[in-house]
N, C-alpha and C positions, 0 to 999 in steps of 0.2 A: 607311249602306251605301256602299261605294265602294272603288276601288282594288283590285278583285279581279284575280287573276292566273291564267294558265293558257295552254294552247295555244289557237290560234284556234278549234278545234272546240268549245271550251267557251264561247266568246263568246255571250251571249244576244242575238243580233242583233234578234229581234223586239221585245225589250224596249227595246233601245237606239234603234232605228230604226223606230218603229211605222208610220210613213207609207210605208215602202219596200215594194216588191212582192216577191213570192217570187223572181222572176227576179233581182232585185237581190241577194238573199241568196245565190243560187247563184252569181252572178258574183263576189261578195265571197269566198266560200269557195274557188272555183277560183283567184282571184288570190292569196289567202293561201297556199294549198297550193303554188303556183308560186313564190312568194317564199321559202318555207321550203326549197325545193330549192336555190336559189342562195345562201342566207345562210350565212355561216361558222358553224362550231360555237362555242359552244353554240347550240341552236335559239332562235329568237325566242320570247320570252315576251310575250304580250299582256296588257294591262291595260285594264280597262273601268271606267267610272265611272257606275253607274246614277243616282246622286244629281245628276249633271250633265245628265240627259236633258231636263228642263224648261229652256227658255231662261232664263238667269240674269239677263238684262237687259244693257244696254251697260255694259262695264267696260273702257275703253281701257287697254291695257297688261296686262291679265289674260287668260290663256288658260284657257278652259273646255273641256278635252278630254273627249270621250265614250269614245273608243277610242284606245289608244296602244300602239305597239311600238317597241322600240329594239334596235339591235344595237351593242354597245360593242366597239371594237377597242383593246384595252389594249396598252400598249407593254411590252416586257420590262424596261426600266429605268424610272426615274422621269422620263421625258420626256413629251412630248405624247402624247395619245391622242385618238381621235375616235370619234364615235358617229353612227349613222344612225337616224333616226326617221321614223315614219309615224303620223299621227294623223288622227282626225275630230274637229273642234272647232267650237265656235260662232264666228261672226263677230260684230263689234260691231253690225251691222245686224240680227241675229237669223236669219241663214242658217247653213248648215253648209258647211265647207270641208274638203277632204282635203288634208293638208299633208305633204310629205316634206322633211326637213332633214338636213343634214350639219353637225355641230358639232364643233369642235375645242376640246378642253379642254387648257389648257396652263399652263406655269409661266413664261411670258414676263414680263419686267419691266414692259412697258407693256400695259395692258389685260388683266392677269392674269385667267384664268378661262376662260370658254367663248365662243367666237366662232362665230356662225352663218356658215358659209362657202359654203353652197348651200341654196337653197330652191325647191321646186316647190309651187305652191298652185293648187287647182282647186275652184271653188265647186260645191256640189251644188244642183241646181235642176231646172226643167222641162226645160231643154235638155240637162242632164247629170244623169241619175238616180244614186241612190246607188251602184249597182253599177258603172256606167261610170266615175264619178269615182274610186272605190276601185281599180278595176282599172288605170286609167291611172297612179294614184299608185304602186301596186305595181310596174308596169312601169318607172316612173322609178326606183324604189328599187333594183330588180334591176340597172338600168344602172349606178347609182352604186356598187353593191357590186362591180361588175367593175373599178372603178378601182383603182389600186395601193393596197395595204392599208398604207399608210404615212402617218402623221400629217404627216410632213415634207412629203410630196407635196401634201397639202391645204393646208399652211401657204403653200407657194410659190405654188400655184394662187390662193390668196386674197390674195396680196400682203402677208401679215402679216410683222412683223419677226421676226428670228431670236430664239429664246428666250435 
Protein backbone atom coordinates (compact mmCIF):
# COMPACT_ATOMS: atom_id res chain seq x y z
CA UNK A 1 0.00 0.00 0.00
CA UNK A 2 1.34 3.45 -0.77
CA UNK A 3 1.32 6.36 -3.11
CA UNK A 4 -2.35 7.07 -2.61
CA UNK A 5 -3.62 10.37 -4.02
CA UNK A 6 -6.43 12.78 -3.31
CA UNK A 7 -7.30 16.10 -1.75
CA UNK A 8 -5.97 16.86 1.71
CA UNK A 9 -9.37 16.08 3.25
CA UNK A 10 -8.78 12.42 2.34
CA UNK A 11 -5.34 12.18 3.95
CA UNK A 12 -5.48 9.63 6.81
CA UNK A 13 -3.63 11.86 9.29
CA UNK A 14 -4.14 9.62 12.31
CA UNK A 15 -2.68 6.65 10.42
CA UNK A 16 0.31 8.65 9.16
CA UNK A 17 1.09 10.52 12.40
CA UNK A 18 -0.15 8.34 15.26
CA UNK A 19 1.79 10.32 17.87
CA UNK A 20 0.26 13.68 16.87
CA UNK A 21 -2.44 15.34 18.99
CA UNK A 22 -5.90 16.20 17.69
CA UNK A 23 -4.97 19.91 17.72
CA UNK A 24 -2.08 19.05 15.37
CA UNK A 25 -4.53 17.51 12.91
CA UNK A 26 -6.77 20.59 13.13
CA UNK A 27 -3.78 22.90 12.47
CA UNK A 28 -2.68 20.74 9.54
CA UNK A 29 -6.17 20.82 7.99
CA UNK A 30 -6.43 24.61 8.38
CA UNK A 31 -2.96 25.12 6.89
CA UNK A 32 -3.70 22.85 3.91
CA UNK A 33 -7.02 24.62 3.29
CA UNK A 34 -5.27 28.01 3.33
CA UNK A 35 -2.63 26.71 0.93
CA UNK A 36 -5.31 25.46 -1.48
CA UNK A 37 -6.67 29.01 -1.68
CA UNK A 38 -3.38 30.51 -2.93
CA UNK A 39 -2.22 27.61 -5.10
CA UNK A 40 -2.67 28.03 -8.84
CA UNK A 41 -5.05 25.73 -10.70
CA UNK A 42 -5.21 22.82 -10.91
CA UNK A 43 -5.67 22.19 -7.21
CA UNK A 44 -2.93 20.55 -5.19
CA UNK A 45 -3.09 16.78 -5.17
CA UNK A 46 -1.73 15.26 -2.01
CA UNK A 47 0.00 11.89 -1.90
CA UNK A 48 0.57 9.79 1.17
CA UNK A 49 2.60 6.69 1.77
CA UNK A 50 1.35 4.51 4.66
CA UNK A 51 4.14 2.02 3.98
CA UNK A 52 6.64 4.75 4.96
CA UNK A 53 5.10 5.34 8.40
CA UNK A 54 7.51 3.06 10.29
CA UNK A 55 11.00 4.57 10.42
CA UNK A 56 12.89 2.81 7.60
CA UNK A 57 16.32 3.28 9.16
CA UNK A 58 19.13 5.60 8.17
CA UNK A 59 19.57 5.76 4.42
CA UNK A 60 21.67 8.79 3.45
CA UNK A 61 20.63 10.15 0.07
CA UNK A 62 17.24 8.41 0.16
CA UNK A 63 14.09 10.37 0.99
CA UNK A 64 11.29 8.51 2.73
CA UNK A 65 8.24 10.76 2.37
CA UNK A 66 5.13 10.11 4.39
CA UNK A 67 3.12 12.99 2.93
CA UNK A 68 3.77 14.92 -0.28
CA UNK A 69 2.11 17.63 -2.36
CA UNK A 70 3.41 19.28 -5.49
CA UNK A 71 2.34 22.20 -7.63
CA UNK A 72 3.84 22.05 -11.12
CA UNK A 73 4.16 25.25 -13.15
CA UNK A 74 4.56 24.05 -16.73
CA UNK A 75 5.84 26.29 -19.49
CA UNK A 76 3.81 26.82 -22.65
CA UNK A 77 6.79 25.82 -24.77
CA UNK A 78 9.48 23.20 -24.17
CA UNK A 79 11.51 25.45 -21.89
CA UNK A 80 12.19 25.26 -18.18
CA UNK A 81 9.38 24.60 -15.77
CA UNK A 82 9.31 24.57 -12.01
CA UNK A 83 7.50 22.86 -9.21
CA UNK A 84 6.77 23.60 -5.60
CA UNK A 85 6.66 20.78 -3.11
CA UNK A 86 5.80 20.29 0.52
CA UNK A 87 6.49 17.03 2.28
CA UNK A 88 6.75 15.37 5.64
CA UNK A 89 9.66 12.97 5.56
CA UNK A 90 11.97 10.94 7.77
CA UNK A 91 15.39 12.34 8.58
CA UNK A 92 18.48 10.13 8.70
CA UNK A 93 18.41 10.45 12.49
CA UNK A 94 14.89 9.02 12.80
CA UNK A 95 12.99 12.27 13.27
CA UNK A 96 10.45 13.91 11.02
CA UNK A 97 10.94 17.10 9.04
CA UNK A 98 8.51 19.20 7.08
CA UNK A 99 10.20 20.37 3.89
CA UNK A 100 9.24 22.94 1.26
CA UNK A 101 11.17 22.96 -2.00
CA UNK A 102 11.24 24.81 -5.29
CA UNK A 103 12.72 22.73 -8.07
CA UNK A 104 13.57 23.94 -11.54
CA UNK A 105 13.34 21.29 -14.22
CA UNK A 106 15.27 22.32 -17.27
CA UNK A 107 16.83 21.52 -20.59
CA UNK A 108 20.12 23.31 -19.85
CA UNK A 109 23.33 21.86 -21.26
CA UNK A 110 25.10 21.69 -17.90
CA UNK A 111 23.43 19.88 -15.02
CA UNK A 112 20.45 19.01 -17.22
CA UNK A 113 17.49 17.93 -15.13
CA UNK A 114 16.17 19.22 -11.85
CA UNK A 115 17.83 21.87 -9.68
CA UNK A 116 16.71 22.43 -6.11
CA UNK A 117 16.67 26.24 -6.06
CA UNK A 118 15.00 26.92 -2.71
CA UNK A 119 14.40 24.86 0.43
CA UNK A 120 12.78 25.39 3.81
CA UNK A 121 13.18 22.60 6.39
CA UNK A 122 11.73 22.42 9.87
CA UNK A 123 12.10 19.49 12.23
CA UNK A 124 9.13 18.06 14.09
CA UNK A 125 9.79 17.55 17.76
CA UNK A 126 9.00 18.51 21.31
CA UNK A 127 9.53 22.23 20.63
CA UNK A 128 7.73 22.18 17.26
CA UNK A 129 4.74 19.81 17.18
CA UNK A 130 3.40 18.31 13.95
CA UNK A 131 0.73 20.96 13.47
CA UNK A 132 3.03 23.94 14.04
CA UNK A 133 5.74 22.59 11.73
CA UNK A 134 3.25 21.80 8.98
CA UNK A 135 1.55 25.18 9.35
CA UNK A 136 4.91 27.01 9.12
CA UNK A 137 5.80 25.05 6.00
CA UNK A 138 2.43 25.81 4.38
CA UNK A 139 2.94 29.52 5.13
CA UNK A 140 6.39 29.36 3.51
CA UNK A 141 5.00 27.59 0.46
CA UNK A 142 2.24 30.21 0.16
CA UNK A 143 4.92 32.94 0.15
CA UNK A 144 6.90 31.10 -2.54
CA UNK A 145 3.76 30.68 -4.65
CA UNK A 146 3.45 34.49 -4.70
CA UNK A 147 6.81 34.81 -6.51
CA UNK A 148 6.75 35.37 -10.26
CA UNK A 149 5.36 32.33 -12.03
CA UNK A 150 8.31 32.14 -14.35
CA UNK A 151 10.91 29.41 -14.40
CA UNK A 152 13.32 31.97 -15.85
CA UNK A 153 12.89 34.14 -12.73
CA UNK A 154 13.83 31.17 -10.51
CA UNK A 155 16.79 30.35 -12.80
CA UNK A 156 18.19 33.88 -12.40
CA UNK A 157 17.50 33.91 -8.64
CA UNK A 158 19.44 30.65 -8.24
CA UNK A 159 22.32 31.81 -10.44
CA UNK A 160 21.94 28.92 -12.86
CA UNK A 161 23.40 29.14 -16.37
CA UNK A 162 21.18 30.01 -19.31
CA UNK A 163 19.59 26.99 -21.01
